[in-house]
N, C-alpha and C positions, 0 to 999 in steps of 0.2 A: 351379739349372733345367733343366729337361730343353729342347732344343734341335732334336730332332725335325719333321722334316716343315714347315721352316722356311718363308712367304713369301720371294720374291726380296728385297722393302723389308727383311724382316727378317735376311735373310743379308748385306745390304749394311752395315745398321745393327753387326751384331758385326764385320762387317771392319774396320771405321771405330772402332767403339771398342774395338778390341783395339790400336790405336795410340794409345790416350789412356785408359791405367784410372785414371788419378787424379784423371780429371778428369768433370765433369757434363756431359755429350754433347746439347748442344741439336740437334735433327736436326729439317732445315727439309721441314714436309710441308705445299704451298699455301701457305694463312694463317697455319700454325700453326710454333712450333716444339716437337716433340713430347718427351718426356722418356721411355724405357722400363726397364721391370725395377728393377734396386736405384734405379737413379734416379731414378726413376718414384715409388717410395716413400719414398725420403728426402728428394728435390726437393717433392715437393706437401706432407710435415711442415714443411720449413723456409721455403716460397715460402706455406704455406697455400693450397695450390691444391686442385680435387676429382679425388680419383685412380678410375680410372676403369680399363678392361682391352679391350683388344685381344683379339678373336678369344673373345668370350665362351662360345662354345658348344664349345669347344677344352679338350682333358681339361688342359692347364694353361695360363688363358688368361694374358697377359700386359700386365703392370701399366704402366697410360698417364697421363700427363699431359701437357698443354702450355697454351702461352702465345701470345697473339696477336704476330705477327712485328713488328708496329708498337710494339708497349708491351717490347720482351725487352730494352732496357736495363738497364731498373730492375729485372727478376727478375736479370741478370745481374749488377748491380752488389750485389744484397744476398750474393748465395753468395758473391761476390768476397771482399766486407768481413765478411765471418765467415770468411775465411780458404781457401776452396776456388777448385778452378781450373774455369773452363767452355772447353769445346771447341765453337766456332759453325759447325755445317754445314750447308753452303747447296745446296741444286740449283744444278747449274753450267750447266743449258742450260733451254731453255725446253719446261716438261712438255708443251704444243700439239705441239712440234715432234721432240720425243724419241719414238726408234724402241726399245719396251723397256721397262726401268728407266730412269727419270731420272738421269743424271749427277748423282752429291755429293760432296762434298769438304769439309776444313776450310779455313776463310776463316782462321780468328783462333782462339791459346788465349788467355783473359782470366786472368792469376792475379793477387794480390795486388801484386806485385810492376810488374805491367805497367797496371794499372788507371785508367784517364783520367779523372781530376774535371772535370766541366762545374759544378760544384754553385757556385754564390756564394759559401755562407760558407765552402768549399775554395780559394780561389782564391787566397787565398797560404803554402797549406799546399802541401808539395812530397811526392810518393809515390816512394820512393826503391829499385830494384833493387840488390840487391847481387850482387857477385862475389866468392867469395875461392878462392882454390885452394893447396894446399901445394906448399911444394920444403922442399930436404933442409936449408937456411939460415932458411926464416922464411916469412911467409904473405902472398903478395899479395891486394890487396884493391882494386875498382872500384867504381862504383855510379853511375848513372845516372836521373835524373826523367825518362821515356819521352816525358813530356808537350811537355818544351824540349828534348830532347836533348844535355845538360849530362853530361858524362863526369870523372868523378876518379880516381884509382887513388894508392894507397900501397904502402906493406910493411913487415909489422908482425911481431915477433920472438915471438910468444906467442899462444895461441887467446886468455887473456885481455885483451891488446890487441883483438884482433880482437870478441871478445864485447861491450866496452865501446864501440868504435864502431859497432859494430850497433844499439846501445840507446841512443847521442848522435845518431845519424842515424833513428832511428823508424824504420827499415826493415823493411817490412810481410812483402819473400820476399829469404833468398840464394839463389845458384846455388851448390852446395859442391861441391867435387871428389874431397875425401878423407875416411877413415873416422872417423864420429862415435862420441864415447865414450856410453855409456848417459846420464852425468851432462851432458856437452855437448849431447846430443842432449835431455835432458829440458830444460834451462835454456833453448833456442831454446823449444821448445812452450809452457812458461808465458811467455813473452815473448811470445806469440803472431806468431812468426816464423815464416811458411812455409819449407820447406827443400825444395830442386827439388833435381833432379840434372843435370849439363849435357847438351846432344845435341851429337851429333858430327856436323859437318859434315866435305863432302867436297871438296877443291878447294880454291882461292884466290876470297878474296870482296872486292870494295874497298872495301865498308863497314870490316871490318876493318882492312887496311891503311891508310885514311883514319885513322881514331881510334887506333891506336896509334904513328903515324906521330914523334912525339916525344917518346918514353918509351924510356929507355934502360936500366932495371932490369928483368931479367929475367921476376919474378914480377908485376911490373905489368903487364908483355906480357901475360903469360899470362892473367891475371885478367881484361884488359879484352875480349882474342879471345874466353875464355868467354863474359863479360857478352855483346857482340855477336852472336854465334853465338845465344846464346838469344832475345836478342831477333828474330831471322831469323825461326829456327823457329818462335816461337810468332806473331809479328804478320804473316807472311806477304803483308809490302807493301814498300812503298818506305819505306827510312828516309834520305831526305837529310838530312834536319834533322840526325843525329847530328853532335855537335862533336868536333874533337879532344882526345883525353882529354888533361887537365892534371894533373900529378904534383905529389903534395905530401908534406909529411912534418908529422905531426905534432909534431913538437919547433920545428916553423918558428913554430907559433903559440900563444898563452896556452893552455896544458895544463888543462881540467877532465874529470876522469870526468863521466858520464851522472850520477852519483850529488849530485855538485857541482850542475850546472844545475839538475837537479830542485830540490835543497837551495833553491838562489838565486831559484827561480821565475824563470828567465830567458823562455821563451815559454809556458811556463802554469802557472798556479796551484796550488801542492800542495791544495788543498784538493779545488778543482774539476775540473782537467783543464781549466781552460780558459782563454782569453787575459786575460779581466779577473782582473788583480790580478799582472799581471808585468809586469817590466822592458818585455818586448814592449809591452805593451798602453800602458805610458805615453810609450815611444817612436815607435812607430807611428802618425803622421800623413800615411803615406803614400798617395797618390792613385792608385796603380797596382794589380796583383794582384801585379807581375813585382817591383815598389819594395819591398811588402811579402815577399816571399822574398828578397829580397837581403838585406833588413836581418837576418829569421833567420838569413840564411850568415853577416854579419857575426858577431852573437852567439853564436854556436857555435864560431866560429874569429877571437877578437884577436887581432892582430898584437902584434909584439914589434920590427917597425921602426918607430924614431922618425922616420926618413925619410918614411916611405910615410904614418904618423899625422898628420906635419906637413901634410900635402898635403891629408889628409884634413881638417883641422879650419883653412886656409887659403880650404878651400870654403866649410864651414858658417860659418864671419866671415863670407865677402866677402856670402852671402846675406842674414843677420843685418844687414848694414849697408845694403846694398842692398834695402831693405823692398819699393818699387813691382815692381822684378826678381821678386824672390821670388814676391810675387802674381799678379803676370803667368804666370810658369811653372805657379804651380799650379792657375789658373784653365787654364790651356792641358791641362795635365796631366788634369785632370778628364775630358776627351774622347780621352781614348787608352787604348785596349783592352790586352787582355793580349798583345802582341804575340809574345811569347814562344811561348805554348798555341796563339794563331793559324798561327805558323810552323808548327810540328807536324803542323797538321791538315792543313796544305797538301801538306806531304811525305808524308802517310797518303794525302790524295785522296779526304777526306770533309769536307772542308769548302765549306759551301755560298757559295751569293750573297750570302745577310746577312753572314755572317762576311767575304766577300772586301770587302763594302762597310764594314766594321768597319774592318779592315786600311787602307782608304783613306781614312776619318774619324780615323782612330791618324798616317798617316802627312802629312794637312794641319794638325795640330799642331803640329807637327816645328817648320817654319816658323816659327812662332806666337812660340813657345820659344827659338827661334834671335834671332829680333829681338828680345825681350825681352832676354836674356843680352849682347848685341852693342850694345845702348843702357847698359848699367854700365859704369863706369869701370872694374872690376878686371878685372886682366889675370889673374888664374885664372881668372875666369869664360868669360873672352874666349878664353884658350887651349882649355880645354874646349868653345866652341864651335866653332873652326876643325875638331877632330876628327870631328863630325858629319856625316855623310851625310845627308840629308832624305829623299831616294829618291821627288825631284819624280815623275817617269815612272811608277814603280809605281801611285801614286794616281789620275793622269790615264786612264792604261791599263783601270784599273778603271773609274773616275767615265765613261768615255767609251763602256763597253764595258754595264755592266749597269744596268738601270731601276732608278728609284729608291727603288722598294718592292718587290720580290722577292719570290716565294714562296717557304717554307723547300725545298720540296720541288725539284731541280734537272733531275728526269727528265720535270716536264709542262709545258715551256713557262712562255711570259711571262717571260724571265730577262733577255736583251736586246733593247735598243733598235735603233729604225729606223732605217737609213743603214748600219750595220756590215759587213751580208752583203747583195750585191744578190743571191741566190737565195734567202737568207728574205724578203727584201720582196717578193718575186716568189711566194712562197708566199703570205703574207698579202694583197698584191694578192689574188690567187684566192679565200683564204677571206672577202675583204670583199667583195667583187665576185659572189661565189655568192651570201652571205645577202642581199643585193641584189636579185641574180636573184630570188632565192626568194621576198620581200615580193612584188614586180612578178607574180610567177607568182600566189601567191597572189589580188591585187588582178584582177590577169586573170580566172582561174578563178569569182571570183564572178561576174562578169559573164556569162561563155560562157552558166555554169549556169542563173543567178540564183538560187543558196547565198548565202544573206549570211552565213550562218557557217562557211562551207567555211573549211576553215585548212591550212594547210602546217606538217609540225612536224615534230619528230625523235624519234628513240630510241636509246640506243645496242645493243638488240638488233636491233632492226627497221631503224634508218638511217633516211631523210625520207619522211614520208608524208603524202598530201591525206587529212582525216578530214572525214566529212560525217555529222551524225546522222538519226537511222531516219527520222527524221520524212521528212529528203529524199531518201532512196536513190532515190524513184520519178525524181528529176532528173537523177540520177549519167547522164553521157552511156558507152552501154557497148563506143564503137567505142576510145575513147580509153583509159579506166579499167580497171586489173583489179587485181583485189579482194586485199587484203594481208595484213589481220588484220582479224576481227569483236570489235569489244566486248560491251557489257551493251545499251548506247547509243546505239554509233556503229559506223559500217564505215569503214574504213582504207584507202585505195588506192595506188598508183604508176604513172605514165606513163612512157614510154620517154623523153623528153624529164627528168622529173624525177630516174630512173635515174642517167642520163648526168652529171648534175650533180651527182649524189652522190657519186658515184666522183673526180670532179676537188675536192670541197671536203674527201673525208676523207683523200684522198691527199697534199691541201695540208696539211691540219690534223698528220697523219702524219709525214710528212717535215717539217714547218716542227719540228716537236716535237723531233726526232733534231739534225736541223739545231744546234736552241740546243744541246742540251746537248753535241753537238761545238766547238759555238762554245766553252761552256762551260768544257768540258775544256782546251783550247787556252789558252783564258786563265790557267787554272789552272795549266798547264806552263809559260806563259809566264812565272809570277809566282814560280815553283818556283825557276825561275834563282838567284833573287836570295836567294835564305835565306840563306847567309853573311852578307851585307852586314845583312840584315834581324832577323841575331841578334844584332850587332854592334850595330846600334843600338838594338837593343832593351836593353841590356847597359851601355851609355849614357846612355838615359832612365830606366834603375831607380837607376842610382847618383845620375843628380840629382834622382831624386823623392825619394831616401835621404836626402840633404843637406839638400833644402832641410824633410825632416820634421824631421832632427836641429834646423836653426834655428828652426824656427817653435816645437818644445819648450824649446830654451833660451831663447827670448825669452819665452815664455808662462810658466815657472816660475823665471825667474831664475837658471838658470846660468850657472856659470864655464867659461872656456876654459884646462883645465889644463898646468900644465906641466911636462917630463920632464928626469930628470936620468940620466945614466949613469954617475958615479963612483961612486954608493952609493947604498945602501938606504933613506935616509931615508924618511918618512912624513909630510908636512903638511898638513892639510885642513883649515882653517877653517873652523868653522861649518858643518859637512856634515850634508846632512841625507837620509832614506830616499827614496830617487824613489819608490818605490810608496806607502809608509805616509803620507806628506803628501801625497800626491791622494786619498787617501778619510779626509782629516781636514778642519775647516773652516781654510779660509784663515789663515794667520797661527797656529794650532793646534801646530803641529810645533816639539819644544824638539830647535834645531840644536846641536851638540855637536864640538870639534874631535879629530882623531887626531893626534898627535905622535908618532912613534916613529922618533928620531931615530938617531944613532950607537951611543949611551949605552943604548939602550932599545929591547930586540928583542920584548920580552913583555910585553903588560898581562895581568896577571891583575884580572879583573875581577868582583866580587861587588855585591852587592844583593840585593832582592827579585823573587822573579818577578813579572812581570807589568809588572817597571817600566823596561825596556827594553834589557836588555842585549842580548837577541837582536837586537835593533830596530838597537843601535850597529854590532854585529858586520860584522852582513849588509849595513849601508847600505856599511860601507868595502870589503867585497867587490863590491857595487854600480860602487861610484865608481869603483874600479880597473877593471872588464870597462866600463862605459862610456867610460874615458877611453882604453882600450886596441881601443875599436872606430871611434874618432873622434869621439864625441860631446863635447859640453860635460858637465858635470856639478855639479849638485846643492851646491854650496859656495859661500862668498866667496871664497878663491882654495883652489886645490888642486897642490902643489907634491909629483909622484909618479916613483917608478921604475918600470923596467917590469919587471912581475913574470911569472916563466917556468909559473910553474903557481901553482891554488888548489888549496887540500885544505879540506873542512869534514867537520866532525863534530856534524852539529845534529839535534834531533829523536829522539823514541825511536819507533820501529818496526821490525816483523818486516820481514826481505824476503822477500816468498815468492817472488819469482822462484828465488831460490838457496836456498832450503829454509833460513835464519839466523836465528836466535832475536836480539830486540831486543840483547842485550848482546855476543852474535858479532857483531853487525851493529856495534857500536861499536868493536869491537875489530880489525874487519878495518879500517873507516877508519880509524882511528889509525893502526893498522900501515903504512895504504898513504901517508901523510903520512912518517912516521919514515924510514919506508924510502926512499922518492923526493925527500922536499922538499929544495930547496935554499937556499941564501942569499938569493936572488933568487924567494922563494914566498911567498905568504901563506898562512898555515894559520890555520882560526877552529874552535876545539873550544869546545862549548858543554854543559859539565858531562858532562865524563867520568869515570866511575866510578861514576853512577848506579842502571850498571846489574845491580851485585852489591851485597853487603853492608856495610856502612859504611866496614868498616877497610879490607877488599881496594880498595875504590874507592876510598880517601882515599889508599891506597899507591900504587896505580895511576896515579893524578892526578901524584901527586907527583913521580914517578918520569919518567914521561910528559913533566911540565914540567923538569924538570933537562935529560933527554935532548934539549929543540927547544934548551934554552938552551948545552949544552953542547957539544954535536955537530952541529944542525944550524945552527943560528944565522938560524932564518927567519924572518920579522915574523910574531908569533904575539896572537891575539888570546884571551884562554881564561878563560872564564866557570867558575864554581865558587860552590857551596853550600859546601863544606870549608873552613870558614874559618879551618884549622889551616893551611891552604896559605902563606896570607898574610905568616906567619915565615918564607917562603923567600925575602923581598925584603932580608932581613938575610944572604944569604949568597950570591944570585946577583946579579952585579954589574949585571947585563943588565934586568932584572924590574922591572917597576914596577908598585906597586900601586893600582889604580884601581876607584873605587865610583859606582854610580847612586843618587844621593838621595834620600831617602824619608826624611818627617818624622811623628808622631803628632800629631794637634791632638783633642783631648777623646776619645781611644782609639778614634777615626776614623786608619786609615793612608792617607797622603796621598803619591803618586811624583810626584816632580820630575822625572824625564826628565833628569837633567842630570847628566853625565862630572863626578867631583869626587876629588881626588888619598887615595890612602891607603883602605887598606878600609872594608867596612861594620863598622859596629856590630853588627849583627844581620841577620838572614834575614827576620823577621816573618812568617813560615810562616804562623800562628795569623791574624793578620791578615787576607791570603791568603783563607785559608779563609775567615773572615767576609765579604767581600765578595763571596765565593762565594755566600754563602746557608747555611752549613754550620750545622745544628739547634744553639741555642743547648748544649743538653746535652753537643754533642760538644764544641763550644770548652770549652766550661770542663773536663772531663772533660783535653782534649788541654793545657789551660794548666796544669792539675795533676800531669801528669804533666812536661812538660817541665820545670816547678821542680823535679820529683825528680830530675831526669836531669842537669839544672844542677847541684845542691846536691851531685848524690854523683860528680860529675864523670868520668872514664873510669874508675876503680876503682869498677864496678858488681858486683864480685863472685860468688859462684858463681850458675850457674842458677836456682838454688831462692830466689836473694836474686832476682836479674831479674825472675822471673815475680812478685814482692810487691807488683813495682812497678804491674801489668797487674792486678791480683785486685780485684776488687769490693770488698774489705772496705778494702783503702785509703782508696777516697774518706771513709772517717769519719775516717780519722787527717788531722790539721791541723798536721802539724807543721813546711809549708813556707806562709807565706800567699799565696793565689791571688787573682789579680785578672785578672776577662779582659778582652782589651783595651776594651773597652764600661761596666766597672767602675767608677762612682765612689763609692758607698755600701757599705760593705762592711756594713753592719750591715742588711742590705736579704736576704732569703733567696732562693734561685734560684727561688721562682716569684713571687716580687712581682716578682722583677728582670726575668722575661721577659714581667710583665703591663707594665711598664712602658714596656720594650722595643716590644711591640706597638702602646701608648698612639702612643707616642713617633711610630712608622711607620706609622701609619692616617691616610689622606688623607681627610677626610669629606666633600669633597664628590662619592665614589663611591659613598656607603654614602645609603640612605632612613632617616631617622626612625625608624624601625621597627626596622632591623639593628640602630640605633647601642643602642635599648634591649636590645633582647637581645645585643649585645656587652657594654654592661654587667652585665645580671645575670648573663650567663656569667663576667666576670671576679667578681665578689661572691660567686658559690659558690665558684670558685678558691679564693678567700680565706679563706673560710670551713673548706672544707678544708684551707688550711692552717694554722690555728690550730687 
C-alpha cells in the first residue's frame, strides 16, 4: 500500500505499528479505537464491523474500521479468543492541551495467554501463559495465570514431554526461545497454541528476581525470567501480585498424559467438551471460584505422598463428622468473592470501588468461618483455623472509606464517604450551599421582576443561567441582566453575581471529583501493600472450600475413605461404582463390582458383549485411584489401594487430528507409551487392543502385548477384548485371570447383567447388540447365517475364492447350517411372516388411529398374498 504524503497522524500510526507487526493495533482517536489498513480489512471481517475509508478523495484511500472506546473490551476478547494479539494504543495527553499531534503510546498488549477472563461462566477456568527455553541438557518450562499471579516451573527432557505438558495445561500461548521444526510448529498450530517470541529486557527487574528467588535449576530460572519478562513487556503495568515461582517435577505426582486425562474425562466430557459428565462435575460442590480452580489443579496432579493424602483425608473426615460446622462454613463461603483475581486487579490498578467492597465483604466472611471452625471439637480443623489471618483491618479501611453503593467509574466522584477528608467536605459544603443559594436566588429574582416562571438552570455547555420566556422579556431589568443565549421560546441571561457563584460551584465540583479519585487511589495503594497476605488467605479459603466439597460429595453419595498401603501393589475395591455414571442413572440402579488384583493377579482379561459395562468397569477403577490420590473419598463400600505412580489408557477409537495419526496408529502409540514407561506401580487400562487392523494381526498383537505386560512390566492391568482366543492365556500366564461381564438371553432378547463374573464369556453377542441398535431384520438374518458358516468352518477358511463364496448372494439359498436369528422362535415361518410378526409385536396401538390400524392390516394382508 502506498505510503506517500502521509498525514502526521498516519505517520504516528505507522511508527507504532512497526513495533507490533503481529498484533491488531487499536489506535485511540477521540471516543473511538480505530483500525487502519490491513488490520481494518481483517478486523472488520472477524468483528463484523463496517469497513470505511480515510481520505476517500486520495488516490489510495486508507481502509478504516472503529469501535467505541467504552465497548472495546468485548472486541478485544473476541480477537484474542481466536488466537490473535491486540495492542491498545492510548492518547497519553489531553487533546485539548496538546500542542500539535497528540502523544500516543501502547498501554497494553493483550495476548491469548494474558487475557483476563471476567465472565462468570469461566470463573473456575485458568488461562495459562507458558514459557519454554531450550538448554543443552533439557527444556525449562514455566507457566502462570496472570489473573492470579501464580507461577510454576519445571524442567523436562524432551519436546514430547513439553508438548504433553502444554496440552495438559490447555495453555493458550507459549513463549518459545528456540527453533521449532516444521513438525513441532504444525503440532502447536493444530493444538490452537499461539507461539510468541521472547522479548529483550535490559537491566535488572525486581519482579524477575522476586519470582525466581527459590529456584535452583538453571533451566527453570531461565524459563521464569523469560515468562516474567514477557509479562512486563506486554502488560506495562504493576505486576505486584506475581508470586514466588514454585518448582515441581512431573514424577512427584501421579503421571497421566493429556490423552489419559481426556479418556478418563477428568475435567470435561469427551463428547461435549463441557463440565457436565466429567469427574470434576461430580466433585465440584465448591462455593468460590478459587476453590473450583484449586480442585482442577488437584485433579491434574494427584499426590504420591501417603502423609499428604492422610492430612487431606483427615480434613474431609472432620468436615463429614462436623455437619453443622460444615454447613456454617458453606454459608459463609457463599459470600466470598474471587480473592485471587481481585488481588490481581488491585495490582494492575484497574480495580473499581465496587470490587474493593467485594474484597471487604469477602474478608468480613472470614471471621464467621473461623468462629464456625473454632467451635468444632476436631483438632485438625482447629489447627487449620490457627493459620488463618482474617486481615480485619483491610476490610474496615475499605468500608470506612467507600460509600455503600458506589458508581462503577472511579473518575466521576460519588465514591468517598463524608468525614474522610476535610478538604473534600469543604468542597461538598460549597457545592451544597451553592445549590441552596441558587434556589434562593431564583425565588428572589421572581419577586423582584414579577416573572413567576423565571428559573435558574445549568447547562454543561453554557453553565448557569436565568431563563425567561419570550412573553415576559419586557419585564427583564436591563441594568443587571446580560443576554447569554436565545432559544425559540425563551431567552437566557447571566448576572455578575450568578457568574461568580458559577465559578465557585464548578471549581468545587471539579476539585471534589479529582480529590475523590486521589483518595481512592491512595486507598487502593494501601490495600496493595497486603497483596501477599491476601494471596495466602485466598489459598487457605480455597483449600477449605475443596475439603467441604469433598465432604459434601462423600456424604451425599455414600463414599468410603480409602486406605493406602506401600508394601505391595494389591488392589482391593469392594462394591466399587463409577462416580459419574451412577449420577446419571436412577438412584440405586447402578450395579457395583469388586476389583481384587492381589499379589497373584496382575492382569484381568475381561470379555463380554459390547455395551455390557467393560469400559465402565475399567474406567471406574482408574477414577477411584485418581479420587483417592487427590484426597477425596471414593464410591465403594471399602477400598484398600496402593499408591499408583502412573496411569495409562487405550480407550476409544478416533484419529488424532493434532498429530495427524490414524486410529490404529493412535492405538499402537498409546500402547507403546504404556509398554515403554509403565512400572510395577502403574495402572494400565487397555480396551480392545488390535481392533484397528485385520483379525489375525490384531489378535497376535493383543496376545503379545498381554504377555509382555505380564512377563516384563508387572503393572496392574485391566485388559478388555473380544478376541476370545486370548482367554486361553490364563493356562500359561500365572498372574492373569479371566473375568467377564455377565449377560443372558431370554426369549431371544439379550439382557445385560452388568456384573463382573469369574471366567471368560461364552460368546460376544455381537448380533444381539446389533439387534438392540435397531438394524434391519434382513441384515441381522444375513449376519447370523454368515456367523454360523464361519463358526462351522473355524479358522480353516481355505483359499480366497472359497471365502468369497461365504459372502455371495447365492449362498443365501444354501441352507447347509440351520439359522436362528436372536428373536426367531418358529423355524417354519418365512422371513416375511417373521417380519410381520415383529411389526405386530412392536406396534403401540395407543399411538395409532383406527384408520391407521386398518391401513396397517391391509398392508400386512397384501404382503402375505405376495408371499404366497
